[in-house]
C-alpha positions in Angstrom: 88.7 127.0 85.6 88.2 126.9 89.3 89.0 130.6 89.6 86.4 131.5 87.0 83.7 129.4 88.8 84.5 131.1 92.1 84.5 134.5 90.4 81.0 133.9 89.0 79.6 131.9 92.0 81.6 133.1 95.1 79.2 131.1 97.3 80.2 127.8 95.8 81.7 125.6 98.5 82.6 122.5 96.4 83.4 121.9 92.8 82.9 118.2 92.2 84.3 116.2 89.3 84.5 112.7 87.8 88.1 111.5 87.7 90.0 108.4 86.7 93.0 106.9 88.3 95.2 107.8 85.4 94.0 111.5 85.6 94.9 111.6 89.3 98.3 110.0 88.6 99.1 112.7 86.0 98.7 115.5 88.6 101.7 116.5 90.7 101.2 116.8 94.4 101.4 120.6 93.9 98.6 120.5 91.3 96.4 118.4 93.6 97.0 120.8 96.4 96.1 123.8 94.2 92.9 122.2 92.9 91.9 121.4 96.5 92.5 125.1 97.4 90.2 126.1 94.6 87.4 124.1 96.3 87.7 121.0 94.1 86.4 118.2 96.2 83.7 115.5 96.2 85.6 113.6 93.5 83.8 110.6 91.9 86.7 108.2 91.2 86.3 105.4 88.7 88.3 102.6 90.3 86.0 100.0 88.7 87.5 96.9 90.5 90.0 95.9 93.1 91.1 92.9 91.1 94.1 93.2 88.9 92.7 90.5 86.6 89.4 92.3 86.2 91.1 95.7 85.6 93.2 94.0 82.9 90.1 92.5 81.3 88.5 96.0 81.4 91.6 97.5 79.8 91.9 100.1 82.5 95.7 100.4 82.3 96.4 100.4 86.0 96.6 97.9 88.9 94.7 97.8 92.1 97.9 98.9 94.0 98.2 101.9 91.7 94.6 102.8 92.3 95.2 102.6 96.1 98.2 104.8 95.8 96.2 107.5 94.0 93.4 107.3 96.5 95.9 107.7 99.3 97.2 110.9 97.6 93.6 112.3 97.6 93.4 111.4 101.3 96.7 113.2 101.9 95.3 116.5 100.5 92.0 116.3 102.2 89.8 115.3 99.3 86.4 113.7 99.9 85.6 111.2 97.2 83.3 108.4 96.1 84.7 105.2 94.5 82.9 103.7 91.6 83.1 99.9 91.4 81.4 98.2 88.4 79.1 95.6 89.8 79.4 92.3 88.0 82.6 93.4 86.2 84.2 90.0 87.1 81.5 88.0 85.3 80.8 84.5 86.5 84.4 83.5 86.6 85.9 86.3 88.5 82.9 87.6 90.5 84.2 86.4 93.9 87.7 87.9 93.4 86.2 91.1 92.0 83.9 91.5 95.0 86.4 90.6 97.6 89.2 92.7 96.2 86.9 95.7 95.8 85.9 95.6 99.5 88.8 97.7 100.8 87.7 100.6 98.6 84.2 100.6 100.1 85.4 102.3 103.3 85.6 105.6 101.4 82.9 105.1 98.9 79.5 106.8 98.8 
């Protein structure tokens, strides 16, 4: 798909996309490198929370540590990305944990 976009719009500098942590995890290092070479960048990553308990309640299927691992892979291949955190996802009972644990992801967020 990237090749076709570049063929039609050769002046395109960045092809942005919304991605999930599982979608990144399914890509091999070689695939991530190839996508980056095709000008894919500016990823909008749905991390949603830095709290394992909140991620479980949301049914996300990954842990905060797994999310961090995938973000570090994006870093390794030179991707710029924004991190989406769902404000209030912890509800009243987990709001402090959700906010505190999401903080490390803010360094790279938009």
